C-alpha positions in Angstrom: -45.6 -79.6 186.0 -46.0 -77.0 188.9 -49.5 -76.4 189.8 -51.2 -73.0 189.7 -52.1 -71.5 193.1 -54.5 -68.8 194.3 -52.9 -65.5 195.3 -54.4 -65.6 198.8 -53.8 -69.3 199.4 -57.3 -70.6 198.9 -55.9 -73.8 197.3 -54.3 -74.7 200.6 -57.6 -74.6 202.6 -58.9 -78.1 203.4 -61.6 -77.2 205.9 -64.0 -75.5 205.7 -63.9 -74.9 201.9 -64.2 -71.4 200.6 -62.8 -69.5 203.6 -59.4 -67.9 203.7 -56.4 -69.6 205.3 -56.5 -67.6 208.5 -60.0 -68.6 209.4 -59.6 -72.1 208.1 -59.6 -75.1 210.6 -57.2 -77.1 208.5 -54.6 -76.2 205.9 -52.7 -78.4 203.4 -49.2 -78.2 204.7 -47.5 -80.4 202.1 -44.1 -78.9 201.5 -44.4 -79.0 197.7 -44.9 -75.5 196.2 -47.5 -74.3 193.8 -46.3 -71.8 191.1 -46.9 -68.7 193.3 -45.5 -69.9 196.6 -42.2 -69.8 198.5 -40.9 -72.8 200.4 -39.1 -71.8 203.6 -36.8 -74.0 205.7 -37.9 -72.9 209.2 -35.5 -72.2 212.0 -37.5 -70.2 214.6 -41.1 -69.7 215.4 -41.9 -66.6 217.4 -45.2 -67.2 219.1 -47.4 -64.3 219.9 -47.3 -63.1 223.5 -51.0 -63.8 224.0 -50.7 -67.4 222.8 -47.4 -68.2 224.5 -48.7 -66.7 227.8 -51.7 -69.1 227.6 -49.4 -72.1 226.9 -47.0 -71.1 229.6 -49.8 -70.9 232.1 -51.5 -74.2 231.0 -48.3 -76.2 231.2 -46.7 -74.2 234.2 -43.7 -73.1 232.0 -42.6 -76.6 231.1 -40.7 -76.3 227.8 -41.2 -79.9 226.7 -45.0 -79.8 227.3 -45.2 -76.5 225.6 -43.3 -77.8 222.6 -45.5 -81.0 222.5 -48.6 -78.8 222.5 -47.3 -76.7 219.6 -46.6 -79.8 217.6 -50.1 -81.1 218.3 -51.8 -77.9 217.1 -49.7 -77.8 214.0 -50.5 -81.5 213.2 -54.2 -80.9 213.7 -54.4 -77.6 211.8 -51.5 -77.7 209.3 -50.5 -74.3 210.8 -49.9 -72.8 214.3 -53.1 -71.1 215.5 -53.7 -71.0 219.2 -57.2 -72.5 219.7 -58.1 -70.0 222.5 -56.7 -66.7 221.3 -56.8 -67.4 217.6 -53.3 -65.8 217.3 -50.2 -67.3 215.8 -46.9 -65.4 215.5 -44.3 -65.4 212.8 -41.2 -67.3 211.7 -37.6 -66.9 210.5 -36.1 -69.3 208.0 -34.2 -69.7 204.8 -35.7 -69.5 201.3 -35.5 -73.0 199.9 -37.5 -72.7 196.7 -39.3 -70.0 194.8 -42.3 -70.7 192.5 -41.8 -70.0 188.8 -44.5 -67.3 188.8 -42.6 -65.3 191.4 -39.1 -65.6 190.0 -37.9 -62.1 189.0 -40.8 -60.4 190.5 -39.4 -60.0 194.0 -36.1 -59.3 195.7 -35.6 -62.8 197.0 -33.1 -65.5 196.1 -32.8 -69.1 197.3 -30.6 -69.0 200.4 -31.9 -65.7 201.7 -32.8 -65.5 205.4 -36.2 -63.9 205.9 -38.7 -63.2 208.6 -42.4 -63.6 207.6 -44.6 -60.7 208.3 -47.8 -62.6 208.1 -49.3 -64.6 211.0 -48.6 -68.3 211.6 -52.4 -68.6 211.8 -52.5 -68.5 208.0 -49.1 -70.0 207.2 -49.0 -73.7 206.1 -46.5 -75.3 208.5 -45.0 -78.7 208.8 -42.6 -79.2 211.8 -40.6 -82.3 212.0 -39.0 -81.6 215.3 -38.9 -79.1 218.2 -35.2 -78.5 219.1 -35.7 -76.1 222.0 -38.4 -73.9 223.6 -37.2 -70.6 225.0 -39.9 -69.7 227.5 -38.4 -66.3 228.3 -38.3 -65.2 224.6 -41.6 -66.9 223.4 -39.4 -68.5 220.7 -39.3 -72.1 219.5 -36.4 -73.5 217.6 -37.5 -76.1 215.1 -36.7 -78.2 212.1 -39.5 -77.9 209.4 -41.0 -76.3 206.4 -43.4 -73.4 205.7 -45.2 -72.0 202.8 -45.4 -68.3 202.0 -48.3 -67.3 199.6 -47.9 -64.8 196.8 -49.7 -62.2 198.9 -47.5 -62.9 201.9 -45.2 -60.2 203.4 -41.6 -60.7 204.5 -38.5 -58.9 205.4 -35.0 -60.0 204.8 -33.0 -60.4 208.0 -30.7 -57.4 208.2 -27.0 -58.0 208.4 -26.5 -55.6 211.3 -29.0 -57.3 213.6 -28.9 -60.8 215.3 -31.3 -63.3 213.8 -33.1 -64.0 217.1 -33.5 -60.3 217.8 -34.9 -59.6 214.3 -37.6 -62.3 214.6 -38.7 -61.0 218.0 -38.9 -57.4 216.9 -40.6 -58.1 213.5 -43.4 -59.9 215.3 -44.6 -56.7 216.7 -43.5 -54.3 214.0 -47.0 -53.1 213.4 -47.3 -51.5 216.9 -44.5 -48.9 216.7 -45.4 -48.2 213.0 -49.0 -47.4 213.9 -47.7 -45.3 216.8 -45.5 -43.3 214.5 -48.5 -42.5 212.3 -50.9 -41.6 215.1 -48.9 -39.5 217.5 -48.7 -35.8 216.9 -46.4 -33.1 218.3 -47.7 -32.0 221.8 -49.8 -35.1 222.4 -50.2 -36.8 225.8 -49.7 -40.6 225.0 -50.3 -43.5 227.3 -48.7 -46.9 226.6 -50.4 -49.7 228.5 -48.0 -52.7 228.9 -44.4 -52.3 228.2 -43.2 -55.6 226.9 -41.2 -55.6 223.6 -44.1 -54.0 221.7 -44.7 -51.4 224.4 -41.0 -50.4 224.6 -40.9 -49.8 220.8 -44.1 -47.8 221.0 -42.7 -45.7 223.8 -39.7 -44.8 221.8 -41.8 -43.8 218.8 -44.3 -41.9 220.9 -41.5 -39.9 222.6 -40.0 -39.1 219.2 -43.2 -38.0 217.6 -44.8 -36.1 220.6 -41.7 -34.0 221.0 -40.7 -31.8 223.8 -44.2 -30.3 224.1 -45.8 -33.8 224.5 -45.9 -36.2 227.3 -45.5 -39.9 227.3 -46.7 -42.1 230.1 -46.0 -45.8 230.6 -48.4 -48.0 232.6 -47.0 -51.3 233.8 -47.8 -53.5 236.9 -44.3 -55.3 237.0 -41.8 -53.4 239.1 -38.8 -54.7 237.2 -40.2 -53.9 233.8 -41.2 -50.4 235.0 -37.6 -49.9 236.1 -36.5 -50.9 232.6 -38.5 -48.1 231.2 -37.0 -45.6 233.6 -33.5 -46.7 233.0 -33.9 -46.4 229.2 -35.6 -43.0 229.5 -38.5 -44.0 227.3 -41.3 -42.3 229.2 -41.8 -38.9 230.9 -43.7 -40.7 233.6 -44.1 -44.4 234.7 -47.4 -45.4 236.4 -47.2 -48.6 238.5 -50.6 -49.9 237.8 -52.6 -53.0 237.0 -54.7 -52.3 233.9 -57.2 -55.0 234.9 -58.2 -52.6 237.7 -59.5 -49.7 235.6 -60.6 -47.2 238.3 -57.2 -47.7 240.1 -55.3 -47.0 236.9 -57.5 -43.9 236.1 -56.7 -42.4 239.6 -53.0 -43.1 239.3 -52.8 -41.7 235.7 -54.6 -38.5 236.6 -52.4 -38.1 239.7 -49.3 -38.5 237.5 -50.6 -36.0 234.8 -52.2 -33.4 237.0 -55.7 -34.4 236.1 -55.2 -34.7 232.4 -56.3 -37.6 230.2 -54.5 -39.0 227.1 -54.9 -37.9 223.5 -53.9 -41.4 222.5 -53.8 -44.7 224.4 -51.8 -47.6 223.0 -52.7 -51.0 224.6 -50.1 -53.8 224.1 -51.0 -55.9 227.1 -51.0 -59.7 226.6 -53.6 -60.5 229.3 -57.4 -60.0 229.1 -59.6 -57.4 230.8 -57.5 -54.3 230.2 -60.0 -52.7 227.8 -61.8 -50.4 230.3 -58.6 -49.0 231.8 -57.5 -47.9 228.4 -60.9 -46.3 227.6 -61.1 -44.5 230.9 -57.7 -42.8 230.6 -58.5 -41.5 227.1 -59.9 -38.0 226.8 -63.2 -37.2 225.1 -62.7 -37.4 221.4 -59.3 -39.1 222.0 -58.1 -42.3 220.4 -57.4 -45.8 221.7 -55.3 -48.3 219.7 -55.7 -51.9 220.9 -52.7 -53.9 219.7 -53.2 -57.1 221.5 -54.8 -60.4 220.6 -56.0 -60.6 224.2 -58.5 -57.8 223.4 -62.2 -58.5 223.6 -63.7 -56.1 221.1 -67.2 -56.6 222.6 -65.8 -55.3 225.8 -64.2 -52.4 224.0 -67.4 -51.3 222.2 -69.8 -52.0 225.0 -67.4 -50.5 227.6 -67.0 -47.2 225.7 -70.8 -47.1 225.3 -71.3 -47.8 229.0 -69.0 -45.1 230.1 -70.6 -42.6 227.7 -67.4 -41.5 226.2 -66.9 -40.5 222.5 -63.6 -41.8 221.4 -62.1 -43.4 218.3 -61.4 -47.1 218.8 -58.7 -48.5 216.6 -57.7 -52.1 215.9 -54.0 -52.5 215.5 -53.0 -54.7 212.6 -49.6 -56.4 212.2 -49.0 -54.6 208.9 -48.9 -51.0 207.8 -46.8 -49.3 205.2 -43.2 -49.2 206.2 -43.7 -51.1 209.4 -40.5 -53.2 209.2 -38.4 -50.2 208.2 -39.7 -48.0 211.1 -39.1 -50.8 213.6 -35.6 -51.6 212.5 -34.8 -47.9 212.4 -35.8 -47.7 216.1 -33.1 -50.1 217.0 -30.5 -48.3 214.9 -31.3 -44.8 216.4 -31.8 -45.9 220.1 -28.7 -47.8 221.1 -29.6 -48.3 224.8 -32.9 -50.0 223.7 -31.1 -52.0 221.1 -28.6 -53.2 223.7 -31.4 -54.2 226.1 -33.0 -56.3 223.3 -29.8 -57.8 222.2 -29.1 -59.0 225.8 -32.7 -60.2 226.1 -32.7 -62.1 222.8 -29.1 -63.3 222.7 -28.8 -66.9 221.5 -28.3 -69.5 224.2 
């Protein structure tokens, strides 16, 4: 008889008892489903940029050592949750089994390919083997199983997009979706850090701010700044290191004629960029921190120390319509889609 499970996965928590799976130290990753779970045959893990950057630095970019550390963490915790950043990522796989309680209540069938839209830090995961670690894409190709809870979100892999691209983009779908909801016509918007999340946010910010708005990209890497220019995603690109807040403030104001931003979106995957984001926001403006590298103590105390009244927002990986908004960006911006297809093409 199939066992009954809790909607939020409490039945999978081994240590400490009573907490939710994300904050648990250890999950039961046995690949036998409860009545309200989905068993997934896992193909790709897309590790968060914050976690993968730490692993890459610790092991000097060595794919074998990175893969071994990921296996060690999963064996220890029953899930992938980076011990330093607390972040996870998401996965792509094939639906292998659906619990009887869920049959007929969702648009899934056995054999469907899906991307999970909940963090690996709360997903029971059992990996048998790491096949390949792609250091450039933050992706790990594996053989293994995962459990999706009744409350878990997912998106079917669209037929018109490559699988490796879908998993990469879905991992940051919350960022452009929040951008779409926050940007108003005529706004001055700054996007700090223009990796994949930042590029998607730039597109959405340009679209929503319109011809009367202004979108500024802030990026230290020369090559990535050139990507933004070539794709036409920003009205202005500021070459600046956001770990140096005063320098970024001066460069930003030089580029905008002394103006500050109505909205700042931080997608940087390294620490100590909080104050730069706060400094370039105008009084009563907004700052959205969409990075697991963010220290929220530095955010709160930094804004207090500067004496600036701003709305500080925490970007979550989920908001209504986030998958649809993000996929639509790739459909309506062909140059950006081509850039991502080349970047995430299977090897």
